[in-house]
C-alpha positions as CSV (number, residue, x, y, z in Angstrom):
1,X,70.4,3.1,7.2
2,X,69.2,1.8,10.6
3,X,67.3,-1.1,9.2
4,X,70.3,-2.1,7.1
5,X,72.6,-2.1,10.2
6,X,70.2,-4.4,12.1
7,X,69.9,-6.6,9.1
8,X,73.6,-7.0,8.9
9,X,73.8,-7.8,12.6
10,X,71.1,-10.4,12.3
11,X,72.8,-12.0,9.3
12,X,76.2,-11.9,11.2
13,X,74.5,-13.5,14.3
14,X,73.1,-16.4,12.3
15,X,76.4,-17.0,10.5
16,X,78.4,-17.0,13.8
17,X,75.8,-19.2,15.5
18,X,75.8,-21.8,12.7
19,X,79.6,-21.8,12.6
20,X,79.7,-22.4,16.4
21,X,77.0,-25.1,16.2
22,X,78.9,-27.0,13.4
23,X,82.2,-26.6,15.3
24,X,80.7,-28.1,18.5
25,X,79.4,-31.2,16.8
26,X,82.5,-31.7,14.8
27,X,84.9,-31.2,17.7
28,X,82.9,-33.3,20.1
29,X,82.9,-36.2,17.6
30,X,86.5,-35.9,16.6
31,X,89.2,-38.1,18.1
32,X,91.0,-35.0,19.4
33,X,87.9,-33.9,21.4
34,X,86.8,-35.0,24.8
35,X,86.7,-38.8,25.1
36,X,83.7,-39.0,27.3
37,X,80.3,-40.0,26.0
38,X,78.2,-36.8,25.5
39,X,74.5,-37.2,25.6
40,X,72.2,-35.7,23.0
41,X,70.6,-33.5,25.7
42,X,74.0,-32.0,26.6
43,X,74.8,-31.3,23.0
44,X,71.4,-29.6,22.5
45,X,71.9,-27.5,25.7
46,X,75.5,-26.6,24.6
47,X,74.1,-25.5,21.2
48,X,71.5,-23.3,22.9
49,X,74.2,-21.8,25.2
50,X,76.3,-21.0,22.2
51,X,73.4,-19.2,20.7
52,X,72.7,-17.2,23.9
53,X,76.4,-16.4,24.2
54,X,76.7,-15.2,20.6
55,X,73.6,-13.0,20.9
56,X,75.0,-11.4,24.1
57,X,78.4,-11.0,22.5
58,X,77.0,-9.2,19.4
59,X,75.0,-7.0,21.8
60,X,78.2,-6.1,23.6
61,X,77.0,-7.7,26.8
62,X,80.3,-9.4,27.2
63,X,80.0,-10.6,30.9
64,X,76.7,-12.4,30.0
65,X,78.3,-13.8,26.9
66,X,81.2,-15.2,28.9
67,X,78.7,-16.9,31.2
68,X,77.0,-18.7,28.4
69,X,80.2,-19.7,26.6
70,X,81.6,-21.2,29.8
71,X,78.3,-23.1,30.3
72,X,78.6,-24.4,26.8
73,X,82.2,-25.5,27.5
74,X,81.1,-27.4,30.6
75,X,78.4,-29.2,28.7
76,X,80.5,-30.1,25.6
77,X,84.2,-29.3,26.1
78,X,85.6,-27.8,22.9
79,X,88.3,-25.3,22.0
80,X,85.7,-23.1,20.2
81,X,83.6,-22.5,23.4
82,X,86.7,-21.9,25.5
83,X,88.1,-19.4,22.9
84,X,84.8,-17.5,22.9
85,X,84.8,-17.4,26.7
86,X,88.4,-16.0,26.7
87,X,87.4,-13.2,24.3
88,X,84.2,-12.3,26.2
89,X,85.9,-12.2,29.6
90,X,88.7,-10.0,28.2
91,X,86.3,-7.6,26.6
92,X,84.3,-7.5,29.8
93,X,87.4,-6.4,31.7
94,X,87.9,-9.7,33.6
95,X,91.5,-9.9,32.4
96,X,92.7,-12.5,35.0
97,X,89.8,-14.8,34.4
98,X,90.4,-14.5,30.6
99,X,94.1,-15.3,31.1
100,X,93.3,-18.3,33.3
101,X,91.0,-19.7,30.6
102,X,93.6,-18.9,28.0
103,X,96.2,-21.0,30.0
104,X,93.7,-23.8,30.0
105,X,93.0,-23.3,26.3
106,X,96.7,-23.3,25.5
107,X,97.6,-26.4,27.5
108,X,94.5,-28.5,26.8
109,X,94.5,-27.9,23.0
110,X,98.2,-27.4,22.2
111,X,97.9,-28.3,18.5
112,X,94.9,-26.0,17.8
113,X,96.6,-23.2,15.7
114,X,93.2,-21.4,15.4
115,X,93.2,-20.6,19.2
116,X,96.9,-20.4,19.9
117,X,97.4,-16.8,18.8
118,X,94.5,-15.4,20.9
119,X,95.4,-17.4,24.0
120,X,99.1,-16.3,23.8
121,X,98.2,-12.6,23.3
122,X,95.8,-12.6,26.3
123,X,98.4,-14.4,28.5
124,X,101.2,-12.0,27.6
125,X,98.9,-9.0,28.2
126,X,98.1,-10.1,31.7
127,X,101.4,-11.6,32.8
128,X,103.2,-8.2,33.7
129,X,100.5,-7.1,36.1
130,X,99.6,-10.4,37.8
131,X,101.3,-13.4,39.5
132,X,101.5,-16.7,37.7
133,X,101.1,-19.6,40.1
134,X,102.3,-23.1,39.1
135,X,100.7,-25.6,41.6
136,X,102.1,-29.1,41.7
137,X,100.3,-31.8,43.7
138,X,102.3,-34.9,44.8
139,X,99.2,-37.0,44.2
140,X,95.9,-36.4,42.3
141,X,94.1,-33.5,43.9
142,X,91.4,-30.9,43.5
143,X,92.5,-27.3,43.8
144,X,90.6,-24.5,45.4
145,X,91.6,-20.8,45.3
146,X,90.0,-18.4,47.7
147,X,87.0,-20.8,48.0
148,X,86.5,-21.4,44.3
149,X,87.5,-24.5,42.3
150,X,90.4,-24.1,40.0
151,X,90.2,-25.7,36.5
152,X,93.9,-25.8,35.8
153,X,97.0,-26.2,37.9
154,X,98.6,-23.1,36.3
155,X,96.7,-19.8,36.9
156,X,97.0,-16.1,37.5
157,X,96.2,-14.3,40.8
158,X,96.2,-10.6,41.7
159,X,99.6,-9.2,42.7
160,X,100.5,-8.1,46.3
161,X,97.5,-9.9,47.8
162,X,97.5,-13.0,49.9
163,X,95.4,-15.8,48.3
164,X,94.4,-19.1,50.0
165,X,95.2,-22.2,48.0
166,X,93.8,-25.5,49.1
167,X,94.3,-29.0,47.7
168,X,91.9,-31.8,48.5
169,X,93.4,-35.3,48.5
170,X,92.0,-38.7,49.3
171,X,93.6,-38.6,52.7
172,X,92.6,-35.1,53.5
173,X,93.3,-31.4,52.7
174,X,96.4,-29.3,52.5
175,X,96.3,-25.5,52.4
176,X,98.8,-22.7,52.0
177,X,99.0,-18.9,51.3
178,X,100.2,-17.5,48.0
179,X,101.5,-14.0,47.5
180,X,103.7,-12.4,44.9
181,X,104.7,-9.3,43.1
182,X,103.6,-8.2,39.6
183,X,105.1,-10.2,36.9
184,X,106.5,-12.9,39.2
185,X,106.0,-16.7,39.1
186,X,105.3,-18.7,42.2
187,X,105.8,-22.4,42.2
188,X,103.8,-24.1,44.9
189,X,104.2,-27.8,45.8
190,X,101.3,-29.4,47.7
191,X,101.8,-32.7,49.5
192,X,99.0,-35.1,50.6
193,X,98.5,-35.3,54.4
194,X,99.2,-38.6,56.1
195,X,96.2,-40.7,56.9
196,X,95.0,-40.3,60.5
197,X,96.5,-42.8,62.9
198,X,94.3,-45.7,64.1
199,X,92.6,-45.0,67.4
200,X,94.5,-46.1,70.5
201,X,93.3,-49.2,72.4
202,X,92.6,-48.8,76.1
203,X,94.7,-50.9,78.5
204,X,91.9,-53.1,79.5
205,X,91.5,-54.2,75.9
206,X,95.1,-55.4,75.7
207,X,94.9,-57.2,79.1
208,X,91.6,-58.8,78.1
209,X,93.2,-60.1,74.9
210,X,96.2,-61.3,76.8
211,X,94.0,-63.2,79.3
212,X,92.1,-64.8,76.5
213,X,95.4,-65.8,74.9
214,X,96.7,-67.4,78.1
215,X,93.4,-69.2,78.6
216,X,93.4,-70.5,75.0
217,X,97.0,-71.6,75.5
218,X,96.1,-73.6,78.7
219,X,93.2,-75.3,76.9
220,X,95.4,-76.1,74.0
221,X,98.0,-77.7,76.2
222,X,95.3,-79.8,78.0
223,X,93.9,-80.9,74.6
224,X,97.3,-82.0,73.5
225,X,97.9,-84.0,76.6
226,X,94.5,-85.5,76.4
227,X,95.1,-86.6,72.8
228,X,98.5,-88.2,73.8
229,X,97.0,-90.1,76.7
230,X,94.8,-92.1,74.4
231,X,97.8,-93.4,72.3
232,X,98.7,-96.2,74.7
233,X,95.1,-97.5,74.9
234,X,94.9,-97.5,71.1
235,X,98.2,-99.3,70.6
236,X,97.2,-102.0,73.0
237,X,93.8,-102.4,71.2
238,X,95.6,-102.5,67.9
239,X,97.9,-105.4,69.0
240,X,94.8,-107.5,69.9
241,X,92.7,-106.4,66.9
242,X,93.5,-109.6,64.9
243,X,92.5,-112.0,67.8
244,X,89.1,-113.6,67.3
245,X,87.8,-112.6,70.8
246,X,84.6,-113.7,72.3
247,X,81.5,-112.0,71.0
248,X,78.7,-114.2,72.0
249,X,76.8,-111.5,73.9
250,X,77.2,-108.9,71.2
251,X,80.1,-107.1,72.8
252,X,82.5,-105.3,70.4
253,X,85.4,-107.2,69.0
254,X,89.1,-106.0,69.5
255,X,89.0,-104.7,66.0
256,X,85.9,-102.6,66.8
257,X,87.5,-101.3,70.0
258,X,90.7,-100.3,68.1
259,X,88.7,-98.5,65.4
260,X,86.7,-96.6,68.0
261,X,89.8,-95.6,69.8
262,X,91.4,-94.5,66.5
263,X,88.4,-92.3,65.7
264,X,88.4,-90.8,69.2
265,X,92.1,-90.0,68.8
266,X,91.6,-88.4,65.5
267,X,88.8,-86.1,66.9
268,X,91.1,-85.1,69.8
269,X,94.0,-84.4,67.4
270,X,91.6,-82.3,65.2
271,X,90.4,-80.4,68.3
272,X,94.0,-79.7,69.3
273,X,95.0,-78.4,65.8
274,X,92.0,-76.1,65.8
275,X,93.0,-74.8,69.3
276,X,96.5,-74.2,68.1
277,X,95.3,-72.1,65.2
278,X,92.9,-70.1,67.4
279,X,95.6,-69.5,70.0
280,X,98.1,-68.4,67.4
281,X,95.6,-65.9,66.0
282,X,94.8,-64.6,69.4
283,X,98.4,-64.2,70.3
284,X,99.0,-62.2,67.1
285,X,96.0,-60.0,67.9
286,X,97.4,-59.4,71.4
287,X,100.7,-58.3,69.9
288,X,99.0,-55.8,67.6
289,X,96.9,-54.5,70.5
290,X,100.0,-54.0,72.5
291,X,101.4,-51.7,69.9
292,X,98.3,-49.5,69.7
293,X,97.4,-49.6,73.4
294,X,97.1,-46.3,75.2
295,X,99.3,-46.9,78.2
296,X,98.5,-43.5,79.7
297,X,96.0,-43.3,82.6
298,X,92.4,-44.0,81.6
299,X,89.5,-41.8,82.7
300,X,86.7,-43.2,84.9
301,X,84.4,-43.1,81.9
302,X,86.7,-45.2,79.8
303,X,87.2,-47.6,82.7
304,X,83.5,-48.4,82.7
305,X,83.8,-49.8,79.2
306,X,84.8,-53.4,79.4
307,X,85.2,-56.2,77.0
308,X,85.4,-59.7,78.5
309,X,86.6,-62.7,76.5
310,X,84.8,-66.1,76.7
311,X,86.4,-69.3,75.6
312,X,84.6,-72.6,75.0
313,X,85.9,-76.0,73.9
314,X,84.0,-79.0,72.5
315,X,85.0,-82.2,70.8
316,X,84.5,-80.5,67.5
317,X,86.8,-77.6,68.2
318,X,86.9,-74.3,70.2
319,X,84.9,-71.1,70.3
320,X,85.9,-67.6,71.3
321,X,83.5,-64.7,71.9
322,X,83.7,-61.2,73.3
323,X,81.1,-59.6,75.5
324,X,81.1,-56.3,77.2
325,X,79.4,-53.0,78.1
326,X,79.8,-49.6,76.5
């Protein structure tokens, strides 16, 4: 009688394992399964996890079986693995964990009639004695309950106990406390924190930028006046450009002089245009610095930090550099 019992268990174990193996492969390859590419190694590991979970389940080691079935689900997400994890957790006495996985099973595989009945029965059994939390993030977030990651935004927690719920966003984290009575539903809305403000600029930074702007403005004005001063000489040379002139000693003709003056005027005009652009950019920078300047009293340590602008002008344009000590 004993050998027959073990033989039946052995046959049942093989049958369940083969069924799970075929369901993993079929569901992973089906269009309704997970869309990600699953490697051969992961599928092999998932199959081994199913085998370990099935053996533990038949040996009534339900907590260990739940561990293996959850591992199989993480490797190859299928409704079969999740269903087995729900059953194992529920038999192990982890009712809330089983119900949370059942919520995930119900919402992630809504058309799977094979798992719908079991998921619904576990959820209904736990609901009267626990608190159902419906978390809603304003933006994409990662949820953490009492220091552990949450797989689904709807989950159960123990009643009459404060639980820490944290949401991690791209801009930072938001946390709140959740507490409720048995059978209640708590809706929690979590907003993303505002990005940190830009650091304040010290006053000397603004005044350095202002001084550079004024200096660039003065150089630009000088460049413009210098360019205009050459117009009269060019016009005079242009009027005499067609005269034959005397060029016995190899001196330039009026036409050559007019051309040289024209090129010089163009260079000065180009230099002035460059200076106008640089000055406008520096003025815009000064305006922005004025908005973010810390107008409060600076400490002595901050006052030792200085940035000094240096402006240079050549016939080909202007240069602007910053030098300082920190």
